[in-house]
N, C-alpha and C positions, 0 to 999 in steps of 0.2 A: 080788409086792410091788414098788412103784415106788421107784426110787432118787431121793433129792433132787437137784435141780440143783446143778451145781458153779458157784459164783459167781465171776465173773472181771471184771476191769476192762480198759478200753482207753482210752488218752488220746491225743488228737490235738491237736497244737499247730499252729494255722493262722493265719498272719499275712498279710493282704492276698493276695498272689499266690504265697505260698510255704507249704510244708507240711513239718514236721519228721517224718521217719520214721527207724526204726532197723532195721539189718540184724541179724536174730536169729542169734546166734553159737552157741547151744546149746539143747537141749531142744525142746519142742513148737514146730513152725513154723520150725525151723532153716533158714537159707539163704533166708529170705523177708524182704522189707521189710514193716514193720508199724508200728502205733502202739506206745505203751509201756503196759505193764500186766501183770496177772497175777492170782494167786489172792487172794481175800478171806480173811484169817485169822480164826480163832475170836475173837469179841468185838470185831472191827473193823468199822466202818461201811464201806459200799461206797465212799463218798467218801474216807474216810481211806486205804483200800487203794489207790485210784487215785493219791492224792498220794504215798504211800509208794513205790509201784512206779515212778512217773515219776521220782522222785528217785534211787531205786536203779539204774534202768536208763539214765538220761541225765544225771544230776547237775544237773538243773534242777527248780525248783519252780514251780507255777502256782497262785497263791492263788484265782484266779477261775474255777475249773473249773465248766463248765455241763454238767449231765446231759442229754444229747441223745437217747440211744437205748438200747434193750435189744434185743439180737439173740440168739436161741436157736439153737444149733447142735446138730444131731443127726447122729451118725455111724452108718451101718448096722453092726449087730453090737455097738454100745456102748450099754449101758442108761442111762448118765448123759448128760443134756443139759447142754451148756456154755451157761450164761446169762451173756452178756457185756454189761456196762453200759458204754456209750460216753460219754466226757466230752470236751469241747472247750474249749480256751483260746486266746486270742489274745496274752495277755501272759504272760511267764514271767521268772523270776529265775535267774541263773547262766549258765554257758556249756555248751551241749551237749557232753558229753565221752564218749568211748568207755569202756564198762565191760566186765566179763567176759561179760555177756549180750548187750549191744547196741552197735552202732556207729551213732551218729546222723548223719544227713545231711539237709540242706535240699534240697527239690525244688520246682521251679516247678510250680504246679498244672496247667499245660498239658503237663508232661512227667513225670507220676507213673508210676513203673515197674510198671504193672499186670502185666506179663508175669512179674515175679519177686515177686508178692504172692499172698495167698490169692485164689482165683478169685471169691469173693463180693464183694471190695472194689470192683471196678469197677461193681457193681450198686447199692451203697448210698453210695459216696463222693460222688456228685453231690448227694444230699440233705444230707450232712454239710457239704460245701463251701458250699452256699447258705444254711446256717444253719437247716435244718429240724430238727424233732424227729420221730422215727420209731420204729417197732418192726418187727422182722424175724424171719424163721425160715428156716433153711437146712438141708436134708437132704443130707448128703454121703455118697458111697460112696468110701472111701479119703480121701486128702487133696486130690484134684484134681478130682473129678467131683461137680457139683451135680445131684442127682436132682429136687429140688423146692425152691421157695422162695416166700415172700411178703414184701412190704415195704409197710407202711402208714404214710403220713405222718400225723403227729398235730398237733393244735392246739398252738400255741406255749405255751398255758397248761397243757397236759396235764402231769400228773405221771407220770414213768416208774416203773412198779411193778416190784417184785422178787417172786419166787415165794414 
């Protein structure tokens, strides 16, 4: 019997030459810089979950979130695929503020700290930064080793599908 995908969100705030990332302070991905996001709750839309998680983790809101990608992550030995819906915004309201979960920090797009991020980020960030829509798949062994992956750029009018 197959296990349904676990729906997750990831929000990237990208303004001109800077990108807002958060240092994960606890839970899955602790000690890595990442975008803001998390689980989609029962009865919640993927977009609403993205907005809620962004606010909870960084104290900012972004009314104009654009759904730019779906990336499926499979981990060897784990039956459940993590289906991550990636959103991007250039405008936001509020001041990025440290929370129990994340410590936000601005990075110049030329000095993104890939060495302290998920190893897949360096592979798909260029598409995100140039404004593309895409879908991807990554097969991980443990948390640091990518065994296989695909990334496909989509037409700008394409709608990102959920499972």
